[in-house]
PDB file as gemmi writes it, atoms N, CA and C in Angstrom:
CRYST1    1.000    1.000    1.000  90.00  90.00  90.00 P 1                      
ATOM      1  N   MET A   1      -7.760  -3.514 -19.669  1.00  0.00           N  
ATOM      2  CA  MET A   1      -6.740  -3.599 -18.509  1.00  0.00           C  
ATOM      3  C   MET A   1      -7.866  -2.801 -17.580  1.00  0.00           C  
ATOM      4  N   ASP A   2      -8.283  -3.408 -16.137  1.00  0.00           N  
ATOM      5  CA  ASP A   2      -9.017  -2.773 -15.597  1.00  0.00           C  
ATOM      6  C   ASP A   2      -8.560  -1.856 -14.062  1.00  0.00           C  
ATOM      7  N   THR A   3      -8.389  -0.678 -13.570  1.00  0.00           N  
ATOM      8  CA  THR A   3      -7.624  -0.666 -12.282  1.00  0.00           C  
ATOM      9  C   THR A   3      -8.810  -0.370 -11.305  1.00  0.00           C  
ATOM     10  N   ARG A   4      -8.573  -0.786 -10.028  1.00  0.00           N  
ATOM     11  CA  ARG A   4      -9.516  -0.414  -9.124  1.00  0.00           C  
ATOM     12  C   ARG A   4      -8.148   0.145  -7.990  1.00  0.00           C  
ATOM     13  N   VAL A   5      -9.795   1.144  -7.102  1.00  0.00           N  
ATOM     14  CA  VAL A   5      -9.334   1.665  -5.937  1.00  0.00           C  
ATOM     15  C   VAL A   5      -9.191   1.305  -4.553  1.00  0.00           C  
ATOM     16  N   ALA A   6      -7.806   0.992  -3.929  1.00  0.00           N  
ATOM     17  CA  ALA A   6      -8.296   0.679  -2.909  1.00  0.00           C  
ATOM     18  C   ALA A   6      -7.621   1.329  -1.861  1.00  0.00           C  
ATOM     19  N   VAL A   7      -7.806   0.922  -0.856  1.00  0.00           N  
ATOM     20  CA  VAL A   7      -6.706   1.639   0.432  1.00  0.00           C  
ATOM     21  C   VAL A   7      -6.248   0.216   1.431  1.00  0.00           C  
ATOM     22  N   ILE A   8      -4.763   0.748   1.195  1.00  0.00           N  
ATOM     23  CA  ILE A   8      -3.651  -0.345   1.900  1.00  0.00           C  
ATOM     24  C   ILE A   8      -3.369  -0.191   3.564  1.00  0.00           C  
ATOM     25  N   SER A   9      -3.997  -0.513   4.365  1.00  0.00           N  
ATOM     26  CA  SER A   9      -3.850  -0.145   5.778  1.00  0.00           C  
ATOM     27  C   SER A   9      -2.396  -0.850   6.263  1.00  0.00           C  
ATOM     28  N   ILE A  10      -1.568  -0.361   7.191  1.00  0.00           N  
ATOM     29  CA  ILE A  10      -0.244  -0.420   7.510  1.00  0.00           C  
ATOM     30  C   ILE A  10      -0.144  -0.222   8.811  1.00  0.00           C  
ATOM     31  N   ILE A  11       0.349  -1.748   9.398  1.00  0.00           N  
ATOM     32  CA  ILE A  11       1.182  -0.664  10.746  1.00  0.00           C  
ATOM     33  C   ILE A  11       2.574  -1.601  11.285  1.00  0.00           C  
ATOM     34  N   VAL A  12       3.439  -0.306  11.477  1.00  0.00           N  
ATOM     35  CA  VAL A  12       4.825  -0.643  11.365  1.00  0.00           C  
ATOM     36  C   VAL A  12       5.127  -0.976  13.316  1.00  0.00           C  
ATOM     37  N   GLU A  13       5.609  -2.054  13.441  1.00  0.00           N  
ATOM     38  CA  GLU A  13       5.754  -2.237  14.692  1.00  0.00           C  
ATOM     39  C   GLU A  13       7.562  -2.041  14.870  1.00  0.00           C  
ATOM     40  N   LYS A  14       8.044  -2.734  13.680  1.00  0.00           N  
ATOM     41  CA  LYS A  14       9.734  -2.545  13.460  1.00  0.00           C  
ATOM     42  C   LYS A  14       9.977  -1.452  13.081  1.00  0.00           C  
ATOM     43  N   GLU A  15      10.671  -0.285  13.505  1.00  0.00           N  
ATOM     44  CA  GLU A  15      11.247   0.397  12.766  1.00  0.00           C  
ATOM     45  C   GLU A  15      12.465   0.163  11.517  1.00  0.00           C  
ATOM     46  N   THR A  16      13.058  -0.897  12.156  1.00  0.00           N  
ATOM     47  CA  THR A  16      13.915  -1.544  11.318  1.00  0.00           C  
ATOM     48  C   THR A  16      13.612  -2.153   9.850  1.00  0.00           C  
ATOM     49  N   SER A  17      12.019  -1.754   9.449  1.00  0.00           N  
ATOM     50  CA  SER A  17      11.774  -2.559   8.513  1.00  0.00           C  
ATOM     51  C   SER A  17      11.483  -1.563   7.260  1.00  0.00           C  
ATOM     52  N   THR A  18      11.290   0.061   8.149  1.00  0.00           N  
ATOM     53  CA  THR A  18      10.667   1.173   7.503  1.00  0.00           C  
ATOM     54  C   THR A  18      11.498   1.633   5.770  1.00  0.00           C  
ATOM     55  N   ALA A  19      12.442   1.113   5.761  1.00  0.00           N  
ATOM     56  CA  ALA A  19      13.208   1.282   4.859  1.00  0.00           C  
ATOM     57  C   ALA A  19      12.900   0.605   3.451  1.00  0.00           C  
ATOM     58  N   GLU A  20      12.744  -0.831   3.828  1.00  0.00           N  
ATOM     59  CA  GLU A  20      12.525  -1.461   2.861  1.00  0.00           C  
ATOM     60  C   GLU A  20      10.721  -1.811   2.391  1.00  0.00           C  
ATOM     61  N   LEU A  21      10.243  -1.126   3.328  1.00  0.00           N  
ATOM     62  CA  LEU A  21       8.562  -0.535   3.174  1.00  0.00           C  
ATOM     63  C   LEU A  21       8.399   0.781   2.339  1.00  0.00           C  
ATOM     64  N   ASN A  22       9.647   2.046   2.219  1.00  0.00           N  
ATOM     65  CA  ASN A  22       9.387   2.762   1.573  1.00  0.00           C  
ATOM     66  C   ASN A  22       9.846   2.411  -0.076  1.00  0.00           C  
ATOM     67  N   ARG A  23      10.696   1.643  -0.114  1.00  0.00           N  
ATOM     68  CA  ARG A  23      11.008   1.156  -1.307  1.00  0.00           C  
ATOM     69  C   ARG A  23      10.316   0.811  -1.853  1.00  0.00           C  
ATOM     70  N   LEU A  24       9.587  -0.694  -1.317  1.00  0.00           N  
ATOM     71  CA  LEU A  24       8.159  -1.511  -1.978  1.00  0.00           C  
ATOM     72  C   LEU A  24       6.720  -0.039  -2.470  1.00  0.00           C  
ATOM     73  N   LEU A  25       7.066   1.054  -1.559  1.00  0.00           N  
ATOM     74  CA  LEU A  25       6.073   2.072  -1.788  1.00  0.00           C  
ATOM     75  C   LEU A  25       6.371   2.693  -2.993  1.00  0.00           C  
ATOM     76  N   SER A  26       7.784   3.200  -3.253  1.00  0.00           N  
ATOM     77  CA  SER A  26       8.309   4.065  -4.256  1.00  0.00           C  
ATOM     78  C   SER A  26       8.183   3.489  -5.546  1.00  0.00           C  
ATOM     79  N   GLN A  27       8.483   2.130  -5.356  1.00  0.00           N  
ATOM     80  CA  GLN A  27       8.235   0.965  -6.613  1.00  0.00           C  
ATOM     81  C   GLN A  27       6.684   1.275  -7.454  1.00  0.00           C  
ATOM     82  N   ALA A  28       5.572   1.601  -6.591  1.00  0.00           N  
ATOM     83  CA  ALA A  28       4.841   1.512  -6.754  1.00  0.00           C  
ATOM     84  C   ALA A  28       4.057   3.144  -6.761  1.00  0.00           C  
ATOM     85  N   GLY A  29       4.764   3.767  -6.886  1.00  0.00           N  
ATOM     86  CA  GLY A  29       4.400   5.050  -6.865  1.00  0.00           C  
ATOM     87  C   GLY A  29       4.034   5.644  -7.881  1.00  0.00           C  
ATOM     88  N   GLU A  30       3.667   5.422  -9.232  1.00  0.00           N  
ATOM     89  CA  GLU A  30       2.921   5.408 -10.436  1.00  0.00           C  
ATOM     90  C   GLU A  30       1.063   5.312  -9.902  1.00  0.00           C  
ATOM     91  N   TYR A  31       1.161   4.531  -9.129  1.00  0.00           N  
ATOM     92  CA  TYR A  31      -0.188   4.597  -8.966  1.00  0.00           C  
ATOM     93  C   TYR A  31      -0.790   4.938  -7.306  1.00  0.00           C  
ATOM     94  N   ILE A  32      -0.116   5.130  -6.735  1.00  0.00           N  
ATOM     95  CA  ILE A  32      -0.517   5.764  -5.486  1.00  0.00           C  
ATOM     96  C   ILE A  32      -0.971   7.018  -5.276  1.00  0.00           C  
ATOM     97  N   ILE A  33      -2.084   7.159  -5.173  1.00  0.00           N  
ATOM     98  CA  ILE A  33      -3.025   8.343  -5.137  1.00  0.00           C  
ATOM     99  C   ILE A  33      -2.702   9.398  -3.815  1.00  0.00           C  
ATOM    100  N   GLY A  34      -2.429   8.742  -2.937  1.00  0.00           N  
ATOM    101  CA  GLY A  34      -1.929   9.702  -1.923  1.00  0.00           C  
ATOM    102  C   GLY A  34      -1.726   8.713  -0.213  1.00  0.00           C  
ATOM    103  N   ARG A  35      -0.800   9.364   0.628  1.00  0.00           N  
ATOM    104  CA  ARG A  35      -0.470   8.420   1.521  1.00  0.00           C  
ATOM    105  C   ARG A  35      -0.410   9.484   2.583  1.00  0.00           C  
ATOM    106  N   MET A  36      -0.775   8.699   4.044  1.00  0.00           N  
ATOM    107  CA  MET A  36      -0.779   9.569   5.310  1.00  0.00           C  
ATOM    108  C   MET A  36      -0.286   8.613   6.628  1.00  0.00           C  
ATOM    109  N   GLY A  37       0.420   8.971   6.627  1.00  0.00           N  
ATOM    110  CA  GLY A  37       1.333   8.536   8.114  1.00  0.00           C  
ATOM    111  C   GLY A  37       1.231   9.087   9.333  1.00  0.00           C  
ATOM    112  N   ILE A  38       1.004   8.328  10.506  1.00  0.00           N  
ATOM    113  CA  ILE A  38       0.748   8.753  12.008  1.00  0.00           C  
ATOM    114  C   ILE A  38       1.631   8.030  12.884  1.00  0.00           C  
ATOM    115  N   PRO A  39       2.584   8.645  13.486  1.00  0.00           N  
ATOM    116  CA  PRO A  39       3.643   7.988  14.269  1.00  0.00           C  
ATOM    117  C   PRO A  39       2.836   7.829  15.310  1.00  0.00           C  
ATOM    118  N   TYR A  40       2.747   6.896  16.032  1.00  0.00           N  
ATOM    119  CA  TYR A  40       1.922   6.665  17.615  1.00  0.00           C  
ATOM    120  C   TYR A  40       3.067   6.275  18.750  1.00  0.00           C  
ATOM    121  N   ARG A  41       3.543   7.329  18.920  1.00  0.00           N  
ATOM    122  CA  ARG A  41       4.938   7.911  19.844  1.00  0.00           C  
ATOM    123  C   ARG A  41       4.619   6.899  20.825  1.00  0.00           C  
ATOM    124  N   ALA A  42       3.408   6.672  21.427  1.00  0.00           N  
ATOM    125  CA  ALA A  42       3.245   6.151  23.123  1.00  0.00           C  
ATOM    126  C   ALA A  42       3.117   4.385  22.996  1.00  0.00           C  
ATOM    127  N   LYS A  43       2.885   4.682  21.633  1.00  0.00           N  
ATOM    128  CA  LYS A  43       2.685   2.622  21.813  1.00  0.00           C  
ATOM    129  C   LYS A  43       4.267   2.395  20.724  1.00  0.00           C  
ATOM    130  N   GLY A  44       5.024   3.420  20.380  1.00  0.00           N  
ATOM    131  CA  GLY A  44       6.029   2.794  19.473  1.00  0.00           C  
ATOM    132  C   GLY A  44       5.658   2.434  18.201  1.00  0.00           C  
ATOM    133  N   ILE A  45       4.999   2.736  17.315  1.00  0.00           N  
ATOM    134  CA  ILE A  45       4.461   2.419  16.056  1.00  0.00           C  
ATOM    135  C   ILE A  45       4.269   3.221  15.191  1.00  0.00           C  
ATOM    136  N   SER A  46       3.792   2.863  14.395  1.00  0.00           N  
ATOM    137  CA  SER A  46       3.691   4.052  13.118  1.00  0.00           C  
ATOM    138  C   SER A  46       2.331   3.295  12.218  1.00  0.00           C  
ATOM    139  N   ILE A  47       1.221   3.947  12.014  1.00  0.00           N  
ATOM    140  CA  ILE A  47       0.339   3.661  10.934  1.00  0.00           C  
ATOM    141  C   ILE A  47       0.201   4.346   9.821  1.00  0.00           C  
ATOM    142  N   ILE A  48       0.120   4.021   8.608  1.00  0.00           N  
ATOM    143  CA  ILE A  48       0.257   3.981   7.408  1.00  0.00           C  
ATOM    144  C   ILE A  48      -0.839   3.942   6.816  1.00  0.00           C  
ATOM    145  N   SER A  49      -1.744   4.604   5.975  1.00  0.00           N  
ATOM    146  CA  SER A  49      -2.599   4.487   4.675  1.00  0.00           C  
ATOM    147  C   SER A  49      -2.225   4.980   3.889  1.00  0.00           C  
ATOM    148  N   VAL A  50      -2.664   4.209   2.849  1.00  0.00           N  
ATOM    149  CA  VAL A  50      -2.103   4.389   1.194  1.00  0.00           C  
ATOM    150  C   VAL A  50      -3.418   4.281   0.504  1.00  0.00           C  
ATOM    151  N   ALA A  51      -3.502   4.931  -0.587  1.00  0.00           N  
ATOM    152  CA  ALA A  51      -4.546   5.003  -1.325  1.00  0.00           C  
ATOM    153  C   ALA A  51      -4.356   4.924  -2.877  1.00  0.00           C  
ATOM    154  N   ILE A  52      -4.787   4.340  -3.246  1.00  0.00           N  
ATOM    155  CA  ILE A  52      -3.821   3.428  -4.838  1.00  0.00           C  
ATOM    156  C   ILE A  52      -5.240   3.090  -5.427  1.00  0.00           C  
ATOM    157  N   ASP A  53      -5.194   3.084  -7.031  1.00  0.00           N  
ATOM    158  CA  ASP A  53      -5.487   2.966  -8.054  1.00  0.00           C  
ATOM    159  C   ASP A  53      -4.822   2.182  -9.120  1.00  0.00           C  
ATOM    160  N   ALA A  54      -4.902   1.084  -8.817  1.00  0.00           N  
ATOM    161  CA  ALA A  54      -4.038  -0.061  -9.920  1.00  0.00           C  
ATOM    162  C   ALA A  54      -4.361  -1.019  -9.940  1.00  0.00           C  
ATOM    163  N   PRO A  55      -3.832  -1.647 -11.255  1.00  0.00           N  
ATOM    164  CA  PRO A  55      -5.030  -3.291 -11.624  1.00  0.00           C  
ATOM    165  C   PRO A  55      -4.988  -4.377  -9.932  1.00  0.00           C  
ATOM    166  N   GLN A  56      -5.870  -4.579  -9.870  1.00  0.00           N  
ATOM    167  CA  GLN A  56      -5.870  -5.904  -9.093  1.00  0.00           C  
ATOM    168  C   GLN A  56      -4.689  -6.237  -8.427  1.00  0.00           C  
ATOM    169  N   ASP A  57      -3.630  -7.258  -9.543  1.00  0.00           N  
ATOM    170  CA  ASP A  57      -2.867  -7.949  -9.362  1.00  0.00           C  
ATOM    171  C   ASP A  57      -1.447  -6.807  -8.308  1.00  0.00           C  
ATOM    172  N   VAL A  58      -1.739  -5.832  -9.092  1.00  0.00           N  
ATOM    173  CA  VAL A  58      -0.542  -5.125  -8.380  1.00  0.00           C  
ATOM    174  C   VAL A  58      -0.974  -4.534  -7.034  1.00  0.00           C  
ATOM    175  N   ILE A  59      -2.133  -4.663  -6.842  1.00  0.00           N  
ATOM    176  CA  ILE A  59      -2.225  -3.837  -5.342  1.00  0.00           C  
ATOM    177  C   ILE A  59      -2.078  -5.535  -4.396  1.00  0.00           C  
ATOM    178  N   SER A  60      -2.678  -6.378  -4.745  1.00  0.00           N  
ATOM    179  CA  SER A  60      -2.547  -7.596  -4.057  1.00  0.00           C  
ATOM    180  C   SER A  60      -1.061  -8.340  -3.584  1.00  0.00           C  
ATOM    181  N   THR A  61      -0.236  -7.515  -4.834  1.00  0.00           N  
ATOM    182  CA  THR A  61       1.174  -8.224  -4.508  1.00  0.00           C  
ATOM    183  C   THR A  61       1.703  -7.287  -3.589  1.00  0.00           C  
ATOM    184  N   LEU A  62       1.674  -5.842  -4.000  1.00  0.00           N  
ATOM    185  CA  LEU A  62       2.009  -5.128  -3.033  1.00  0.00           C  
ATOM    186  C   LEU A  62       1.797  -5.300  -1.670  1.00  0.00           C  
ATOM    187  N   SER A  63       0.669  -5.649  -1.509  1.00  0.00           N  
ATOM    188  CA  SER A  63      -0.040  -5.344  -0.079  1.00  0.00           C  
ATOM    189  C   SER A  63       0.669  -6.888   0.348  1.00  0.00           C  
ATOM    190  N   GLY A  64       0.843  -7.889  -0.135  1.00  0.00           N  
ATOM    191  CA  GLY A  64       1.571  -9.288   0.229  1.00  0.00           C  
ATOM    192  C   GLY A  64       2.832  -9.034   0.938  1.00  0.00           C  
ATOM    193  N   ARG A  65       3.251  -7.940  -0.223  1.00  0.00           N  
ATOM    194  CA  ARG A  65       4.594  -7.535   0.304  1.00  0.00           C  
ATOM    195  C   ARG A  65       5.072  -6.918   1.566  1.00  0.00           C  
ATOM    196  N   ILE A  66       4.128  -6.072   1.638  1.00  0.00           N  
ATOM    197  CA  ILE A  66       4.130  -5.311   2.524  1.00  0.00           C  
ATOM    198  C   ILE A  66       3.982  -6.248   3.932  1.00  0.00           C  
ATOM    199  N   GLY A  67       3.089  -7.087   3.791  1.00  0.00           N  
ATOM    200  CA  GLY A  67       2.672  -7.811   4.763  1.00  0.00           C  
ATOM    201  C   GLY A  67       3.624  -8.748   5.472  1.00  0.00           C  
ATOM    202  N   ARG A  68       4.590  -9.086   4.431  1.00  0.00           N  
ATOM    203  CA  ARG A  68       6.027 -10.382   4.797  1.00  0.00           C  
ATOM    204  C   ARG A  68       6.911  -9.494   5.802  1.00  0.00           C  
ATOM    205  N   LEU A  69       6.921  -8.418   4.933  1.00  0.00           N  
ATOM    206  CA  LEU A  69       8.012  -7.320   5.953  1.00  0.00           C  
ATOM    207  C   LEU A  69       7.947  -7.872   7.617  1.00  0.00           C  
ATOM    208  N   SER A  70       8.651  -8.386   8.029  1.00  0.00           N  
ATOM    209  CA  SER A  70       9.035  -8.079   9.624  1.00  0.00           C  
ATOM    210  C   SER A  70       8.855  -7.403  10.419  1.00  0.00           C  
ATOM    211  N   GLY A  71       7.418  -7.561  11.360  1.00  0.00           N  
ATOM    212  CA  GLY A  71       7.136  -6.289  12.232  1.00  0.00           C  
ATOM    213  C   GLY A  71       6.123  -5.767  11.533  1.00  0.00           C  
ATOM    214  N   VAL A  72       5.500  -5.879  10.564  1.00  0.00           N  
ATOM    215  CA  VAL A  72       4.646  -4.883   9.431  1.00  0.00           C  
ATOM    216  C   VAL A  72       3.417  -5.731   9.258  1.00  0.00           C  
ATOM    217  N   SER A  73       2.197  -5.451   9.133  1.00  0.00           N  
ATOM    218  CA  SER A  73       1.742  -5.888   8.855  1.00  0.00           C  
ATOM    219  C   SER A  73       0.516  -4.934   8.387  1.00  0.00           C  
ATOM    220  N   ALA A  74      -0.305  -5.769   7.320  1.00  0.00           N  
ATOM    221  CA  ALA A  74      -0.618  -4.488   6.316  1.00  0.00           C  
ATOM    222  C   ALA A  74      -2.296  -5.743   5.886  1.00  0.00           C  
ATOM    223  N   LYS A  75      -3.368  -4.645   5.595  1.00  0.00           N  
ATOM    224  CA  LYS A  75      -4.823  -5.137   5.284  1.00  0.00           C  
ATOM    225  C   LYS A  75      -4.942  -4.024   4.024  1.00  0.00           C  
ATOM    226  N   THR A  76      -5.950  -4.608   3.065  1.00  0.00           N  
ATOM    227  CA  THR A  76      -6.095  -4.045   1.929  1.00  0.00           C  
ATOM    228  C   THR A  76      -8.032  -4.142   1.990  1.00  0.00           C  
ATOM    229  N   ALA A  77      -8.693  -2.770   1.750  1.00  0.00           N  
ATOM    230  CA  ALA A  77     -10.093  -2.445   1.354  1.00  0.00           C  
ATOM    231  C   ALA A  77     -10.280  -1.925   0.510  1.00  0.00           C  
ATOM    232  N   TYR A  78     -10.681  -2.870  -0.488  1.00  0.00           N  
ATOM    233  CA  TYR A  78     -11.067  -2.704  -1.818  1.00  0.00           C  
ATOM    234  C   TYR A  78     -12.065  -1.618  -2.201  1.00  0.00           C  
ATOM    235  N   SER A  79     -12.362  -0.840  -3.192  1.00  0.00           N  
ATOM    236  CA  SER A  79     -13.829  -0.140  -3.618  1.00  0.00           C  
ATOM    237  C   SER A  79     -14.333  -0.947  -4.622  1.00  0.00           C  
ATOM    238  N   ASN A  80     -15.290  -0.765  -4.590  1.00  0.00           N  
ATOM    239  CA  ASN A  80     -16.378  -1.093  -6.006  1.00  0.00           C  
ATOM    240  C   ASN A  80     -16.200  -0.712  -7.317  1.00  0.00           C  
ATOM    241  N   VAL A  81     -15.340   0.659  -7.240  1.00  0.00           N  
ATOM    242  CA  VAL A  81     -15.051   1.304  -8.428  1.00  0.00           C  
ATOM    243  C   VAL A  81     -13.734   0.871  -9.018  1.00  0.00           C  
ATOM    244  N   ILE A  82     -14.102   0.591 -10.143  1.00  0.00           N  
ATOM    245  CA  ILE A  82     -13.285  -0.105 -11.075  1.00  0.00           C  
ATOM    246  C   ILE A  82     -13.452   0.676 -12.393  1.00  0.00           C  
ATOM    247  N   THR A  83     -12.286   1.024 -13.031  1.00  0.00           N  
ATOM    248  CA  THR A  83     -12.261   1.553 -14.249  1.00  0.00           C  
ATOM    249  C   THR A  83     -11.389   0.555 -15.527  1.00  0.00           C  
ATOM    250  N   LYS A  84     -12.051   1.085 -16.164  1.00  0.00           N  
ATOM    251  CA  LYS A  84     -11.485   0.082 -17.908  1.00  0.00           C  
ATOM    252  C   LYS A  84     -10.593   1.311 -18.336  1.00  0.00           C  
ATOM    253  N   VAL A  85      -9.330   0.469 -18.344  1.00  0.00           N  
ATOM    254  CA  VAL A  85      -8.315   1.578 -18.943  1.00  0.00           C  
ATOM    255  C   VAL A  85      -8.180   0.494 -20.436  1.00  0.00           C  
ATOM    256  N   GLU A  86      -8.394   1.559 -21.599  1.00  0.00           N  
ATOM    257  CA  GLU A  86      -7.677   1.022 -22.750  1.00  0.00           C  
ATOM    258  C   GLU A  86      -6.058   0.403 -22.750  1.00  0.00           C  
ATOM    259  N   ASP A  87      -5.970  -0.294 -23.690  1.00  0.00           N  
ATOM    260  CA  ASP A  87      -4.554  -0.779 -23.765  1.00  0.00           C  
ATOM    261  C   ASP A  87      -4.147  -0.070 -25.507  1.00  0.00           C  
ATOM    262  N   PRO A  88      -2.963   0.906 -25.104  1.00  0.00           N  
ATOM    263  CA  PRO A  88      -2.477   1.907 -26.016  1.00  0.00           C  
ATOM    264  C   PRO A  88      -1.933   1.028 -27.201  1.00  0.00           C  
ATOM    265  N   SER A  89      -1.698  -0.534 -26.986  1.00  0.00           N  
ATOM    266  CA  SER A  89      -1.151  -1.232 -28.461  1.00  0.00           C  
ATOM    267  C   SER A  89      -2.365  -0.969 -29.593  1.00  0.00           C  
TER     268      SER A  89                                                      
END                                                                             
C-alpha cells in the first residue's frame, strides 16, 4: 500500500453542513496531519485547509464526500511524495 501527501482545500458557505463535515474529517482522523480553519466573517464563509497522508483512494473518497455536502466545495492538491507502507500481514 502506498500513501500520498495532499492538501484538501474546503470552502464552507452553509454553516448547516459543518456538523457533517466535521464527522467526515473525524472518520479520517488517523490520516490527517493537520488542519487550519479560517472564518471569513465579512463574507459569511469558512476556509479550511486539511493536510493528509493517506492512500490515494482514501483521499479521493474523502474529498468527494466533502464536495457533495450542500454549500461546501473542495479541491485537492497532491504532492509527488509517495511512501510505500509495508502490509503487516
